[in-house]
C-alpha positions in Angstrom: -6.4 -1.2 -11.7 -3.1 -0.7 -13.7 -0.6 -1.7 -11.1 -3.1 -4.2 -10.0 -3.8 -6.0 -13.2 -0.2 -5.4 -14.6 1.0 -7.6 -11.8 4.0 -5.0 -11.4 4.7 -6.1 -7.5 4.6 -10.0 -8.1 7.5 -10.6 -9.7 10.0 -8.7 -7.6 7.9 -9.9 -4.1 8.4 -13.7 -5.6 12.4 -13.0 -6.5 12.7 -12.1 -2.3 10.9 -15.2 -1.7 7.6 -13.5 -0.7 4.5 -15.3 -1.6 2.1 -12.7 -3.5 -1.5 -12.6 -2.4 -4.1 -12.3 -5.3 -6.6 -9.9 -4.1 -9.3 -11.3 -6.3 -11.6 -9.1 -8.2 -14.0 -8.3 -5.2 -11.6 -6.8 -2.8 -9.1 -5.2 -6.0 -12.1 -3.3 -7.0 -13.1 -2.0 -3.6 -8.9 -0.9 -3.3 -9.7 0.6 -7.0 -12.8 2.7 -5.6 -11.1 4.1 -2.7 -8.2 5.2 -5.1 -10.6 7.1 -6.8 -12.5 8.3 -3.9 -9.6 9.8 -2.5 -8.8 11.4 -6.4 -11.7 12.8 -7.3 -12.4 14.8 -3.6 -9.3 14.1 -1.5 -10.2 15.8 1.6 -13.5 15.3 2.2 -13.3 11.4 1.0 -10.1 10.8 3.2 -11.8 9.8 6.3 -14.3 7.2 4.0 -11.8 5.8 2.0 -9.8 5.2 4.9 -13.1 3.6 6.7 -13.0 1.5 3.2 -9.7 0.7 3.2 -9.5 -0.7 6.6 -12.4 -3.4 5.9 -10.0 -4.3 2.9 -7.2 -5.0 5.2 -9.0 -6.8 7.6 -10.6 -8.7 5.4 -7.1 -9.5 4.1 -5.7 -10.2 7.6 -8.5 -12.9 8.1 -7.1 -14.5 5.0 -3.5 -14.7 6.8 -2.3 -11.9 4.4 0.7 -10.4 7.1 1.9 -7.7 4.8 0.7 -5.3 2.2 1.9 -3.3 -0.1 0.4 0.1 -0.6 0.7 -0.1 -4.3 -0.8 3.2 -5.4 0.2 6.4 -4.7 -3.2 7.4 -3.1 -3.4 4.8 -0.3 -1.0 5.7 1.9 -2.6 9.1 2.0 -5.2 7.1 3.6 -3.6 4.6 5.9 -0.3 6.7 7.3 0.8 4.0 9.4 3.6 1.3 9.1 0.9 -1.6 11.2 -2.6 -1.5 11.2 -4.4 -4.2 13.1 -1.3 -6.2 13.1 -0.8 -6.5 9.0 2.6 -4.9 8.0 1.7 -1.8 5.1 3.9 -0.8 3.0 4.4 2.3 1.2 6.7 2.2 -2.4 7.1 5.9 -2.6 8.9 6.0 0.7 10.9 3.0 -0.5 11.6 4.9 -3.3 12.3 8.1 -1.6 14.6 7.2 0.9 16.2 4.9 -1.9 17.1 8.4 -4.3 18.1 10.2 -1.1 20.8 7.4 0.1 22.1 7.7 -3.2 22.0 11.5 -3.6 22.8 12.4 0.0 23.0 9.9 2.5 23.9 11.8 5.0 20.5 13.2 4.8 18.7 9.9 5.4 17.3 9.7 9.1 16.5 6.5 10.8 14.5 3.9 8.8 10.7 4.3 9.6 9.1 1.4 12.1 
């Protein structure tokens, strides 16, 4: 829960005028367990992790959240799409990779994912 407890994304989101939604300890704990499921048993646990993560996303949607930052590198392994149930999923690793490519070899950068 280091990223969550460290408020890594809050300041950045606020600088861009985006409202930061605190998961709360219940949903943060569930997301944390999903991360460790993926880390400990990647292939067998991926389907189960996805199902658990889908429940978290649906609960966030119920709370009117429109976008979710998949802030740990394991989370996009479970939810690979850019939208789930009408909630936009943001993969920081993809954003970082695209930024690096745009600096090093911009001609190799394909059209942004949708």
